[in-house]
N, C-alpha and C positions, 0 to 999 in steps of 0.2 A: 504494500500500500504506500502511496506517495506521502511524503511528510507535509505536503501542501495540497489542499483541495480548494477549487474555486468556490465562490459563493453559489448558492443553489441556482438552477437555471432560471427560476422565476425572478430572483433578485438580480441576476446578471442581465436578464431581459429588461427589467425595469431601469437599472442604472445606465446600461449601454443604450437602450432604446430611447430614453429621454435625452441622452447626449446626442443621439442621431437626430432627434426632433429639433434640438437646439441648433445643430449643424445646418439643417435645412432652413431654419429660421433666420440665420445670420449669413448664410452663403459663404462660410469660411470652414475649412476642413478642421474637424475635431477628431477624426479618425474612426468614427463608428457609423455603420450603415444597417438599416433594417431592410431586408429583402423579402420578396414574396415567399410564401410557403413556410413562414416561421423561422427565418434565418437571420441571425445577428452576426455581423462581421466587424472585426477590428483590423485596421491596417495603418501603420504609422508612416508609410511611404518610404521606409528604409529596409524593407524585406522582413519586418517583424509583424506578426499578426496571428489571428485565430478566427475560428468560425464556430458559432453555436447554432445547432440545428435541432428543432423539435421534430419528433417522430410520432407516429400513431401510438395510442395507448398512454400518452403523457410521458413518453420517454424522451431523452435528449442526449446529444453527443456534442462534445467540444474538443477540437483539436487545433494545433497550431505549431508555430516555430518562432524562435528568437535567434537571429543570426549570431549574436554574441554569446548566448548562454545555453542554447539548445544543442543537442546532439541528434542529427538525423537518424531515424530508426527505420528498419524494415517494417513493413506492414505486419508481418508475423510477430514481431516483437511488440509492436504497439497494441495489437489486438489479442495477445496471449491471454486466454481465460475469458475473453469477451463472449457474450451471447451472440447467436447468429444474426440478430437484427442490427448489430452495430456495423455501419458501413465503413469501408476503408477510406481514409482521408484522401481528398481529391488532389492535394498538393503535398509537398514534403512536410513532414511533421516530426516534432521531437516529443510531443505529449498528446495523449488522447484519453479523455474521460467519458464514461457513459453513465447515464442516470436512469434508474428504474423508477417506476411510479409506485413502488411498494414502500417508499419512505426510507430505504436503505442508504440513501445518499449517493455521492459520486463513487465510482469504482474505476480502477485502471489496472493495467498489467503489473505484475510483480516486478521488482527490480529497482535500480537506482532512480531516484526522483530527477526529473528534468526541471531546473529552476526557471525555464523560459516562461511557463504559465504565470508564475508569480510576478515576473518582471515585464512581460509583454502586454502593456496596455490593460492591466487588470482593472476591472470595473470598480474594484474597491477604492481606487484612487481618482475616479473621475471628478468627484466634488473638489478635491484639492487642485486638480489641473484646471478646472474651470475657474476656481478662485484666483489662481495665478494670472489668468487672463484678465480678470477683473482688476487685480492690483495694477496691471499695466495700463489700464484704461481709466484710472481714477481721475476725475476732472481736476484741473488746476484750481487752487483756492482763489476766490474772488478778491479777498483782502490780502494783498501782499505784505501788509504791515502786521498781520496777525501773529500771535505767539506761535512759535514752531511746535511746541508740545501740544497746543490745542489743535493745530493742523493735523498732527500725527494722530491724535485721538479721533478727529473727524474721519481720517482715512480708515482707521480700524472700524469705526461705526458704519462707514459706507460698505465695507466688505462684509461686515456682519449682517447688514441689511440684505445683501445678495444671498447670503447663506439662508436667511429666513425665507426669502422668496423662493429659493431653490427647493427648500424642504416643503413648502406649500405646493410647488409644482409636482414634486415626487409623490406627495401624498395624494394629490388629485389623480395622477397617473395610476397609482397603485389601486385606487378605488374606482377607476374607470369613469372619471367625471372631469377630465381635463378640458378646459375651455381657454379662450383667449384671455380670460380674466386672470388665470394663473400663468399663462405663457408670456404675454406681452411684458410684464414687469421684469421677468428674467432676461428676455431678449434685450431690454433697454440697458442692462448692465454689460452686454456683450457686443453690441453693435449700434451704430448710429441709426436714427429713424429711417433714413433713406435706404439703408442696407437691409432692413428687416423684411422678411417674407413670411408673414404670419399665416396666410392662407395655405401655403405649401407645407409649413410646419404642422398645422392642424390636420391636413390631409394625411401626413405621415403618422401623426399620433393616432388617427383612426385606424390606419393600416396595422399599427403595432398593438391595437387593442386598449388604448389608454383613454378613449372618449366614451361617452354614454352611448349604448347601443352597439358598440363594437365588440369583437370577439378576440380574446387572447389566444395566442398560437397554440397553447396546450389544450385549450377548450376545443379548438378546431381539430387538433390532432387526436383528441380523445373521441370525438364524435364519430 
């Protein structure tokens, strides 16, 4: 068993999927994509990435590769001990995990752990990476004669405001009630008004199952 296991597929879908929605909303690459058929992909543009795919019966598979930390493995090694429903990775891979709907969690082939999954765009760190972008976009203070410590406190408050808005967006997505009311305030932290593409982002949110009346991929896969 690996000494590292990804977040559950539902949590991975939430965090990565919301990031993909924000990516669509600002027109700037954040490295996450929601595709048809219940597929979430990460690609950092440098050869590092992974793909999470939902399968019938509420099952899921995630596989990928990190050019610096992964060791490419043969399919037979990656899928040793895997049930027959686990597909072979379409591209080179250093890690592969499969998820049963029986609540047993992620499973993988026995042997040495591949650190690539922990380091390659893990959804556990998307909030931090988004906050880093917000730090880079903090508006210049209006009062140039203001006290420096007060300005710094204002910057922290600004980023904390982003975190609150992001948590509201994640909660709405988790409860399948995401609207522009939760989306637009987060987009405002990440892009100028003329760059924002709210309609496209909401359409992707519906595809991901984050809006009222939409279906989550594991619901469709179970049906």
